[in-house]
C-alpha positions as CSV (number, residue, x, y, z in Angstrom):
1,M,-0.2,0.0,0.1
2,A,3.0,2.3,0.8
3,S,4.0,1.7,-3.2
4,L,1.3,2.6,-3.8
5,A,0.7,6.0,-1.9
6,I,4.5,6.8,-3.7
7,L,3.3,6.6,-7.0
8,C,0.6,8.3,-7.1
9,P,1.0,11.8,-8.4
10,V,-0.4,14.9,-6.6
11,N,-1.1,17.6,-8.4
12,T,-3.0,20.6,-7.1
13,T,-2.5,23.0,-10.6
14,G,-6.2,23.6,-11.6
15,C,-7.6,23.8,-7.4
16,E,-5.0,26.6,-7.5
17,R,-5.8,27.8,-10.9
18,G,-9.5,27.9,-9.8
19,F,-8.7,30.1,-6.2
20,S,-6.8,32.6,-8.3
21,V,-9.4,33.5,-10.6
22,Q,-12.2,33.1,-8.3
23,N,-10.2,36.5,-6.5
24,Q,-9.7,38.4,-10.2
25,I,-13.6,37.9,-10.2
26,L,-15.8,40.8,-8.1
27,T,-16.7,39.3,-5.0
28,G,-20.6,39.3,-4.0
29,L,-21.7,37.5,-6.6
30,N,-24.1,34.6,-6.3
31,P,-22.6,31.3,-6.4
32,D,-24.2,30.6,-10.4
33,D,-22.9,33.3,-11.6
34,Q,-19.3,33.3,-9.9
35,E,-19.2,29.9,-11.2
36,M,-20.2,30.7,-14.6
37,L,-17.1,34.0,-15.3
38,M,-14.9,31.5,-13.7
39,S,-15.6,28.8,-16.8
40,I,-15.2,31.5,-19.3
41,K,-12.4,33.0,-17.4
42,I,-10.6,29.8,-17.9
43,N,-12.3,28.3,-20.4
44,G,-12.7,30.9,-22.6
45,K,-11.4,32.6,-25.7
46,P,-8.7,35.2,-25.5
47,R,-10.2,38.5,-25.5
48,K,-8.3,39.8,-28.5
49,D,-10.3,36.9,-30.3
50,F,-13.6,38.0,-28.6
51,P,-15.9,38.7,-30.9
52,F,-17.4,41.9,-28.8
53,E,-19.7,43.4,-31.9
54,E,-21.5,40.3,-32.2
55,A,-22.0,39.4,-28.4
56,L,-23.3,43.2,-28.1
57,E,-25.8,42.8,-31.2
58,A,-27.1,39.4,-29.6
59,R,-27.5,41.0,-26.2
60,K,-29.2,43.7,-28.1
61,T,-32.1,41.4,-30.0
62,A,-31.9,38.7,-27.5
63,V,-33.5,40.9,-24.6
64,N,-34.5,44.2,-24.8
65,R,-32.8,45.8,-22.8
66,K,-31.0,49.2,-21.8
67,L,-27.3,49.3,-21.9
68,L,-25.6,51.1,-20.0
């Protein structure tokens, strides 16, 4: 059993990355919104590749909202 414990790799980078991203996101959000933003931050496209104009148009047409 000890030899299995020695061979078992321990990796905490995923957990550390999650905490780092969580600290970059504003606090005071509900957990579902925070989880969504963390997923986008970790798995999303780089900012330079994000189609902001398309996203803005989609948001304008999807729901009748005032833009800030």
